[in-house]
C-alpha positions in Angstrom: 55.5 -115.8 152.5 56.6 -118.9 150.6 54.2 -121.7 149.9 54.9 -125.4 150.8 55.7 -126.2 147.2 58.2 -123.3 147.1 59.8 -124.5 150.7 60.2 -128.0 149.2 62.0 -126.7 146.1 64.3 -124.8 148.5 65.0 -127.5 151.0 64.7 -130.6 149.2 65.5 -130.0 145.6 68.0 -127.4 145.3 70.6 -128.8 147.9 70.3 -132.2 146.1 71.2 -131.7 142.7 68.2 -130.1 140.9 69.3 -127.2 138.8 67.1 -127.1 135.8 65.1 -123.9 136.0 62.2 -125.3 134.3 61.9 -128.3 136.7 62.5 -126.1 139.8 59.7 -123.5 138.6 57.0 -126.3 137.7 57.5 -128.1 140.9 57.3 -124.9 143.0 53.8 -124.0 141.3 52.2 -127.4 141.0 49.7 -128.3 144.3 51.1 -131.7 145.0 48.4 -132.2 147.8 45.7 -132.1 145.2 47.1 -135.4 143.9 46.7 -137.4 147.2 44.1 -138.6 149.4 42.8 -136.1 152.0 44.0 -137.8 155.0 47.6 -137.6 153.5 47.6 -134.0 152.4 49.4 -132.5 155.5 52.4 -135.0 154.2 52.2 -133.9 150.8 55.5 -131.9 150.8 57.6 -134.3 152.9 60.6 -135.8 151.4 59.5 -139.4 150.9 56.9 -141.5 148.5 53.5 -141.7 149.8 51.0 -144.3 149.2 47.8 -143.8 146.9 45.1 -146.4 145.9 45.5 -149.7 144.5 48.7 -150.4 146.2 50.7 -147.6 144.2 52.5 -144.7 145.5 53.3 -140.9 144.5 57.0 -140.7 144.2 59.3 -138.7 146.5 59.5 -135.0 145.2 63.5 -135.2 144.8 63.0 -138.4 142.7 60.3 -136.8 140.5 62.6 -133.7 140.0 65.8 -135.8 139.2 64.2 -138.0 136.8 62.5 -135.2 135.1 65.8 -133.3 135.0 67.6 -136.1 133.4 65.1 -136.5 130.6 65.7 -132.6 129.8 62.0 -132.4 128.2 61.4 -129.7 125.5 58.4 -127.4 125.0 57.9 -129.2 121.4 58.3 -132.6 122.5 55.7 -135.4 123.3 56.3 -137.5 126.4 55.0 -141.0 127.4 54.8 -142.1 131.1 54.3 -145.4 132.0 52.4 -145.5 135.5 50.3 -142.6 135.9 49.3 -143.3 139.3 48.0 -140.0 141.0 48.9 -138.0 137.7 51.7 -135.8 139.5 54.3 -136.8 137.4 52.3 -136.3 134.4 51.6 -132.9 135.6 55.1 -131.9 135.9 55.9 -133.1 132.5 52.9 -131.5 131.0 54.3 -128.1 131.7 57.6 -128.9 130.1 56.2 -130.9 127.0 53.9 -130.2 124.2 51.7 -133.4 125.2 51.9 -136.2 127.5 50.2 -139.7 127.2 50.3 -141.5 130.6 49.3 -145.1 131.0 47.6 -146.8 133.9 46.8 -150.5 134.1 44.3 -149.9 137.3 41.0 -148.2 135.8 40.0 -146.6 139.0 43.6 -144.8 139.1 43.5 -143.8 135.7 40.0 -142.3 136.2 41.1 -140.5 139.2 44.3 -139.1 137.8 42.5 -138.0 134.7 39.8 -136.0 136.8 42.5 -134.5 138.9 44.4 -133.3 135.8 41.6 -131.9 134.0 40.1 -130.1 137.2 43.5 -128.3 137.8 43.9 -127.2 134.0 46.5 -129.7 132.6 44.6 -130.0 129.4 47.5 -131.5 127.3 47.6 -134.9 129.1 45.9 -137.9 127.8 45.5 -140.9 130.4 44.8 -144.2 129.1 44.3 -147.5 130.6 46.6 -149.9 129.2 49.5 -152.4 129.9 52.6 -150.0 130.2 55.3 -152.7 129.2 53.5 -152.3 125.5 53.9 -148.6 125.3 51.2 -146.7 123.4 51.9 -147.2 119.5 49.4 -144.8 118.4 51.4 -141.6 119.2 54.9 -143.1 118.9 57.7 -142.4 118.6 58.3 -140.3 121.9 60.9 -138.0 122.5 60.8 -138.6 126.3 59.7 -141.9 127.9 59.4 -141.9 132.0 58.5 -145.3 133.5 57.4 -145.0 137.3 57.5 -148.5 137.9 60.2 -151.2 137.9 60.5 -154.3 135.3 63.0 -157.0 135.4 63.9 -156.4 131.8 63.5 -153.3 129.7 60.3 -153.7 127.6 61.1 -153.8 124.0 58.3 -151.8 122.9 59.5 -149.0 124.8 62.9 -149.1 123.1 61.1 -149.1 119.6 58.8 -146.2 120.7 61.9 -144.0 121.5 62.2 -141.4 118.8 65.7 -140.7 117.3 67.3 -138.3 119.8 64.9 -139.5 122.4 65.3 -140.3 126.3 64.0 -142.8 128.5 64.3 -142.9 132.3 63.6 -146.4 133.7 64.0 -148.2 137.1 65.3 -151.8 136.4 65.0 -154.4 138.9 68.5 -156.0 138.7 68.0 -158.1 141.8 65.3 -158.9 144.2 67.7 -158.1 147.1 68.7 -154.7 145.9 67.4 -151.3 145.0 66.5 -150.8 141.7 69.0 -149.1 139.0 67.3 -146.0 137.5 68.8 -145.8 134.0 68.7 -143.2 131.3 68.5 -144.6 127.8 69.2 -142.5 124.8 68.6 -143.1 121.0 71.2 -141.6 118.8 72.0 -142.8 115.3 69.4 -145.6 115.7 71.6 -147.0 118.5 70.3 -147.1 122.1 72.5 -147.0 125.2 72.2 -146.2 128.6 73.9 -144.9 131.7 72.9 -145.7 135.3 71.7 -142.5 137.5 71.2 -143.6 141.0 69.4 -146.6 142.9 65.7 -146.1 143.6 62.7 -148.1 144.9 59.4 -148.1 142.7 56.7 -150.7 142.7 57.0 -153.4 140.3 55.9 -152.7 136.6 52.8 -155.2 136.4 51.9 -156.4 132.8 48.7 -158.3 133.3 45.5 -156.6 132.7 
């Protein structure tokens, strides 16, 4: 009998463009319900974002999968996530990368995400309380950067912390009246370019600590 996570993969991810075998395997294995509150666990595998503490959200499974697939993380790479939230996206990345640094501005969220990740055995994830717009210079450069909150402009620090050959997925709030533009930035030959992926709705990237 299939698990709820396996059914999520079959019903939500495969029919909507998620083809990366690593992403599909990891998301079929990780218990998404462990990253949300007890009162919402029955909704863990629904095709929508869910609220968590501090006015934040855990992203829709399809968005998690498509962003991860677009970044194409490799086993020897180091990833930076901006906006740890529940820790679920970091868990997905951690199974596909060598190490993940995930930043969270809300101390209570960071503490809870860190405890959840450790309890579930995701030992290659480091959670730090920080202003995500500044990145995390101590471990830079990063092969993969995933931003799970929307700035009005792409933070310069994140561009600078992207490794040669690196990829960054980030939602950009181009207009207050429209969905955000999810962009994939790449750095090749020292030049950074981007292409738009699809419209998304993320919480705003806050820079005040």
